[in-house]
C-alpha positions as a printed NumPy array, in Angstrom:
array([[-12.488,  -4.154,  -9.823],
       [-11.255,  -0.751,  -8.87 ],
       [ -8.304,   0.843,  -9.845],
       [ -5.859,   4.441,  -9.868],
       [ -2.938,   5.461, -11.959],
       [ -0.52 ,   7.781, -10.942],
       [  1.925,   9.011, -13.431],
       [  5.67 ,  10.333, -13.009],
       [  6.876,  13.386, -13.748],
       [  8.465,  11.743, -16.928],
       [  5.54 ,   9.717, -18.368],
       [  1.752,   9.716, -18.917],
       [  1.476,   6.213, -18.886],
       [  1.084,   5.668, -22.541],
       [  4.429,   3.558, -22.985],
       [  4.083,   1.095, -20.709],
       [  4.413,  -2.455, -21.622],
       [  0.964,  -4.381, -22.015],
       [  0.581,  -7.283, -19.622],
       [ -2.663,  -9.242, -18.241],
       [ -2.988, -10.71 , -14.658],
       [ -5.607, -13.033, -13.693],
       [ -6.093, -13.933,  -9.928],
       [ -7.121, -17.508,  -9.221],
       [ -7.131, -17.826,  -5.509],
       [ -6.073, -16.082,  -2.517],
       [ -5.105, -17.426,   1.171],
       [ -4.217, -16.105,   4.486],
       [ -2.394, -17.73 ,   7.08 ],
       [ -2.75 , -16.553,  10.688],
       [ -1.307, -16.773,  14.413],
       [ -3.267, -18.144,  16.756],
       [ -3.338, -14.369,  17.957],
       [ -4.837, -13.394,  14.799],
       [ -1.788, -11.588,  13.405],
       [ -1.176, -11.99 ,   9.835],
       [  1.886, -14.543,   8.912],
       [  1.469, -14.5  ,   5.095],
       [ -0.447, -13.691,   2.272],
       [ -0.488, -16.159,  -0.834],
       [ -2.211, -15.703,  -4.101],
       [ -1.77 , -17.87 ,  -7.257],
       [ -2.03 , -15.788, -10.503],
       [ -1.576, -16.526, -14.36 ],
       [ -0.3  , -13.799, -16.202],
       [  0.472, -12.84 , -19.748],
       [  3.232, -10.317, -21.14 ],
       [  4.623,  -9.552, -24.366],
       [  4.614, -11.978, -27.156],
       [  2.206, -14.389, -24.882],
       [ -0.874, -11.835, -25.303],
       [ -0.545, -12.412, -29.064],
       [ -0.459, -16.092, -28.683],
       [ -2.844, -16.218, -25.504],
       [ -0.433, -18.232, -23.547],
       [ -0.698, -17.824, -19.596],
       [  2.205, -18.616, -17.239],
       [  1.588, -18.919, -13.431],
       [  3.215, -17.623, -10.739],
       [  2.967, -17.837,  -6.761],
       [  2.508, -14.144,  -5.512],
       [  3.539, -13.766,  -2.031],
       [  4.349, -10.541,   0.148],
       [  7.756,  -9.315,  -0.606],
       [  8.142, -11.966,  -3.448],
       [  6.681,  -9.643,  -6.42 ],
       [  6.025, -10.516,  -9.981],
       [  8.798,  -9.152, -12.404],
       [  7.637,  -8.994, -15.954],
       [  8.785,  -6.135, -18.799],
       [  9.966,  -3.643, -16.293],
       [  6.92 ,  -3.957, -14.147],
       [  6.624,  -5.436, -10.351],
       [  3.434,  -6.742,  -9.097],
       [  2.805,  -6.705,  -5.365],
       [  0.623,  -8.716,  -3.098],
       [ -0.163,  -5.541,  -0.506],
       [ -3.458,  -6.941,   1.189],
       [ -7.   ,  -8.439,   1.089],
       [-10.413,  -8.113,   2.456],
       [-13.618,  -9.706,   2.113],
       [-16.52 ,  -9.232,  -0.366],
       [-20.245, -10.246,   0.821],
       [-22.441, -11.899,  -1.27 ],
       [-26.225, -11.002,  -1.435],
       [-28.914, -12.31 ,  -3.467],
       [-32.291, -10.291,  -3.758],
       [-35.464, -12.188,  -4.975],
       [-38.455,  -9.343,  -6.033],
       [-41.691, -10.204,  -5.467],
       [-41.908, -11.428,  -9.095],
       [-39.92 , -14.186,  -8.696],
       [-36.668, -12.379, -10.404],
       [-33.608, -12.01 ,  -8.638],
       [-30.005, -10.239,  -8.713],
       [-27.003, -11.564,  -7.261],
       [-24.083,  -8.994,  -6.542],
       [-20.836,  -9.054,  -4.832],
       [-19.26 ,  -6.142,  -3.313],
       [-16.069,  -5.683,  -1.487],
       [-16.07 ,  -4.17 ,   2.246],
       [-13.769,  -1.903,   3.472],
       [-11.868,  -3.28 ,   6.537],
       [-12.692,  -0.949,   9.678],
       [-10.465,  -3.044,  12.1  ],
       [ -6.987,  -4.391,  10.576],
       [ -6.685,  -7.094,  13.331],
       [ -9.865,  -8.942,  13.061],
       [-11.352,  -7.631,   9.437],
       [-14.521,  -6.249,  10.999],
       [-15.696,  -4.576,   7.736],
       [-18.436,  -2.046,   6.3  ],
       [-19.698,  -1.387,   3.124],
       [-23.135,  -1.347,   1.034],
       [-24.781,  -2.731,  -2.091],
       [-27.187,  -1.443,  -4.48 ],
       [-29.783,  -3.58 ,  -6.573],
       [-31.972,  -2.288,  -9.522],
       [-35.126,  -4.664, -10.355],
       [-34.741,  -6.635, -13.383],
       [-36.585,  -5.344, -16.544],
       [-40.159,  -6.227, -16.442],
       [-40.694,  -6.422, -12.71 ],
       [-42.476,  -3.007, -12.598],
       [-44.717,  -1.324, -14.955],
       [-42.848,   1.673, -15.623],
       [-39.001,   2.928, -15.038],
       [-40.458,   5.729, -12.247],
       [-41.978,   2.442, -10.34 ],
       [-38.906,   0.466, -10.779],
       [-36.901,   3.345,  -9.607],
       [-38.778,   3.466,  -6.179],
       [-38.406,  -0.226,  -5.575],
       [-34.453,  -0.496,  -5.739],
       [-33.107,  -2.16 ,  -2.892],
       [-30.23 ,  -0.946,  -0.864],
       [-28.112,  -2.858,   1.704],
       [-25.745,  -1.14 ,   4.34 ],
       [-23.818,  -2.668,   7.105],
       [-21.004,  -4.687,   8.75 ],
       [-19.427,  -8.097,   7.787],
       [-17.433, -10.155,  10.365],
       [-15.111, -13.107,   9.529],
       [-15.432, -14.657,  12.871],
       [-18.779, -13.36 ,  14.231],
       [-19.18 , -12.395,  17.804],
       [-22.477, -11.224,  19.081],
       [-23.121,  -9.127,  22.42 ],
       [-26.777,  -9.498,  22.241],
       [-27.77 ,  -8.098,  18.852],
       [-24.39 ,  -6.067,  18.214],
       [-22.01 ,  -7.745,  15.754],
       [-18.44 ,  -7.778,  16.353],
       [-15.246, -10.136,  14.788],
       [-13.171, -11.769,  17.025],
       [-10.892, -13.387,  14.088],
       [ -9.527, -12.299,  10.681],
       [-10.3  , -15.551,   8.916],
       [-13.664, -16.643,   7.896],
       [-14.633, -19.09 ,  10.314],
       [-18.208, -18.075,  11.228],
       [-18.913, -15.301,   8.966],
       [-22.147, -13.158,   9.324],
       [-23.614,  -9.627,   8.719],
       [-25.536,  -7.296,  10.496],
       [-27.403,  -4.95 ,   7.776],
       [-29.95 ,  -2.453,   7.343],
       [-32.219,  -2.993,   4.25 ],
       [-33.701,   0.012,   2.583],
       [-36.024,   0.296,  -0.413],
       [-36.568,   3.16 ,  -2.781],
       [-34.453,   5.461,  -5.031],
       [-30.75 ,   4.406,  -4.789],
       [-29.52 ,   7.125,  -7.25 ],
       [-27.889,   4.688,  -9.425],
       [-29.193,   6.717, -12.439],
       [-28.687,  10.261, -11.315],
       [-25.217,  10.424, -12.432],
       [-23.969,  11.627,  -9.254],
       [-21.108,   9.467,  -8.044],
       [-21.323,   7.393,  -4.921],
       [-19.475,   5.819,  -2.714],
       [-19.105,   2.229,  -3.11 ],
       [-18.928,   1.693,   1.037],
       [-21.942,   3.734,   2.182],
       [-24.929,   4.725,   0.929],
       [-26.118,   8.506,  -0.268],
       [-27.528,  10.038,   2.934],
       [-29.266,  12.566,   1.264],
       [-31.624,  10.037,  -0.246],
       [-32.362,   8.873,   3.04 ],
       [-32.825,  12.273,   4.896],
       [-35.466,  13.049,   1.737],
       [-37.15 ,  10.177,   2.631],
       [-36.49 ,   8.863,  -1.13 ],
       [-34.661,   5.546,   0.811],
       [-36.316,   4.312,   3.298],
       [-35.325,   1.491,   5.705],
       [-37.116,  -1.323,   5.792],
       [-35.458,  -3.626,   8.278],
       [-32.386,  -4.567,  10.572],
       [-31.323,  -8.032,  10.717],
       [-28.29 ,  -9.966,  11.455],
       [-27.751, -12.876,   9.083],
       [-25.379, -16.045,   8.351],
       [-24.65 , -17.763,   5.166],
       [-27.832, -18.932,   3.584],
       [-30.456, -16.979,   5.899],
       [-32.895, -15.052,   4.35 ],
       [-34.926, -12.059,   5.091],
       [-38.4  , -11.034,   3.618],
       [-39.669,  -7.663,   3.533],
       [-43.172,  -6.672,   3.798],
       [-43.812,  -6.829,  -0.022],
       [-42.411, -10.112,  -0.7  ],
       [-38.785,  -9.122,  -1.41 ],
       [-36.305, -11.673,  -0.051],
       [-32.712, -10.5  ,   0.799],
       [-30.609, -13.663,   1.111],
       [-27.107, -14.005,   2.484],
       [-24.963, -15.946,   0.389],
       [-21.575, -15.869,   2.138],
       [-18.347, -13.734,   1.222],
       [-15.213, -14.318,  -0.936],
       [-11.897, -12.792,  -0.504],
       [-10.336,  -9.899,  -2.422],
       [ -6.884,  -9.012,  -2.934],
       [ -5.133,  -5.837,  -3.431],
       [ -2.476,  -5.766,  -6.097],
       [  0.15 ,  -2.789,  -6.723],
       [  1.75 ,  -2.348,  -9.882],
       [  5.12 ,  -0.521, -10.037],
       [  7.019,   0.612, -12.921],
       [ 10.344,   2.543, -12.35 ],
       [ 12.69 ,   3.009, -15.21 ],
       [ 15.721,   4.466, -13.355],
       [ 15.877,   1.739, -10.465],
       [ 19.16 ,   0.979, -11.821],
       [ 20.341,   4.222, -11.761],
       [ 19.676,   4.671,  -8.342],
       [ 21.261,   1.463,  -7.474],
       [ 24.397,   2.815,  -9.236],
       [ 24.193,   6.34 ,  -7.397],
       [ 23.579,   4.197,  -4.219],
       [ 26.77 ,   2.081,  -4.593],
       [ 28.641,   5.049,  -5.223],
       [ 27.619,   6.741,  -2.345],
       [ 28.415,   4.016,  -0.178],
       [ 32.299,   3.969,  -1.789],
       [ 32.728,   7.494,  -0.96 ],
       [ 31.664,   6.823,   2.374],
       [ 34.084,   4.06 ,   3.043],
       [ 37.064,   5.682,   1.332],
       [ 36.334,   8.923,   3.799],
       [ 36.236,   6.464,   6.867],
       [ 39.577,   4.535,   5.66 ],
       [ 41.739,   7.574,   4.568],
       [ 43.696,   9.237,   7.7  ],
       [ 42.68 ,  12.734,   7.901],
       [ 45.492,  15.196,   9.171],
       [ 45.342,  18.82 ,   9.891],
       [ 48.322,  21.083,  10.308],
       [ 48.713,  25.088,  10.916],
       [ 51.914,  27.182,  10.163],
       [ 52.174,  30.538,  11.891],
       [ 55.325,  32.747,  10.976],
       [ 56.15 ,  35.878,  13.329],
       [ 58.863,  38.441,  12.934],
       [ 61.811,  37.331,  15.404],
       [ 63.942,  39.078,  17.687],
       [ 66.521,  39.887,  14.951],
       [ 65.903,  41.791,  12.019],
       [ 66.499,  38.48 ,   9.985],
       [ 65.133,  36.05 ,  12.183],
       [ 61.804,  34.219,  11.943],
       [ 59.541,  32.241,  14.791],
       [ 57.956,  29.547,  13.346],
       [ 54.772,  28.006,  15.02 ],
       [ 53.429,  24.762,  13.994],
       [ 50.477,  22.902,  15.118],
       [ 48.624,  19.514,  14.091],
       [ 45.459,  17.402,  14.764],
       [ 44.657,  14.041,  14.166],
       [ 41.054,  13.871,  12.942],
       [ 40.865,   9.927,  13.49 ],
       [ 42.488,   7.8  ,  15.931],
       [ 44.971,   5.892,  13.93 ],
       [ 48.208,   5.79 ,  15.628],
       [ 51.452,   7.219,  14.481],
       [ 50.409,  10.894,  14.001],
       [ 53.384,  11.97 ,  16.407],
       [ 55.905,  10.447,  13.8  ],
       [ 54.236,  11.928,  10.817],
       [ 54.208,  15.392,  12.386],
       [ 57.804,  15.089,  13.193],
       [ 58.555,  14.229,   9.72 ],
       [ 56.535,  17.161,   8.285],
       [ 58.316,  19.66 ,  10.759],
       [ 61.674,  18.401,   9.596],
       [ 60.682,  19.104,   5.662],
       [ 59.732,  22.565,   6.763],
       [ 62.571,  23.603,   8.825],
       [ 65.338,  21.362,   6.697],
       [ 66.634,  23.85 ,   4.368],
       [ 67.84 ,  26.487,   7.17 ],
       [ 71.205,  27.49 ,   5.267],
       [ 69.246,  28.941,   2.444],
       [ 66.744,  30.673,   4.567],
       [ 66.785,  33.583,   7.28 ],
       [ 67.344,  32.201,  10.886],
       [ 64.418,  30.726,  12.489],
       [ 63.038,  29.467,  15.938],
       [ 60.627,  26.748,  15.914],
       [ 57.943,  25.835,  18.487],
       [ 55.118,  23.477,  18.514]])
């Protein structure tokens, strides 16, 4: 229902390959401790010529098993719950809404959120009266309810015994003001100004109803699960792999090659044509055989003494 787009430095998103995804279901597996073990979602998708022919392909989307199509990768990153409420107005007309709640506890999935209901057309004589009779709901959802008196919390992330603890408001919810509002909370200014007035606070389980003083009924129908999908498109991913492999090869070569260092110092000798030669060496790795290699280098440096001034060698 809600999405965001972040473009890279080399694209504005207009050149992406089109594809369609339809989420058919979602299921989560948990350990006895409540820790998530696996998320699974069966989806249908179209890409390329499938869109023109309206052909759908099935895929089982799981964590770390993304859908790959036309260079894009679709990941299943998480999930949550979307409570459903039905509000029946005094004239008998009703509206039903399902809205995702924000998980406040990542372990038990105790979630918070808000819903806003605009009365159907004809429920009230004029728009002003209709605006004053909008219904808003704000509160908590627990997939496995645990009560301490009237305080609601959740004891397990799976929907074994769902319940809600909600505040019911009546008045102007600000739906037609043009001011953006959070989907997870009501506008506190509306409440502080008295334009949105609390009518009741109640705990409900699926199927239970609370009737307000004007005859409006609020029913909790239960909750559905929603899934979070992340779409990633990285056209230079193969080049990143090539560079990474090149770096690894360079590192391996540097570890295999036996590195040696050698210093040579020439000083005037005791005689007018005599030179003192000082040699030093260091092995940068632990490979054996450096002693023999140093001797070979020394022999090469001082081998042709007949064509050079007399020298004295020290190491």
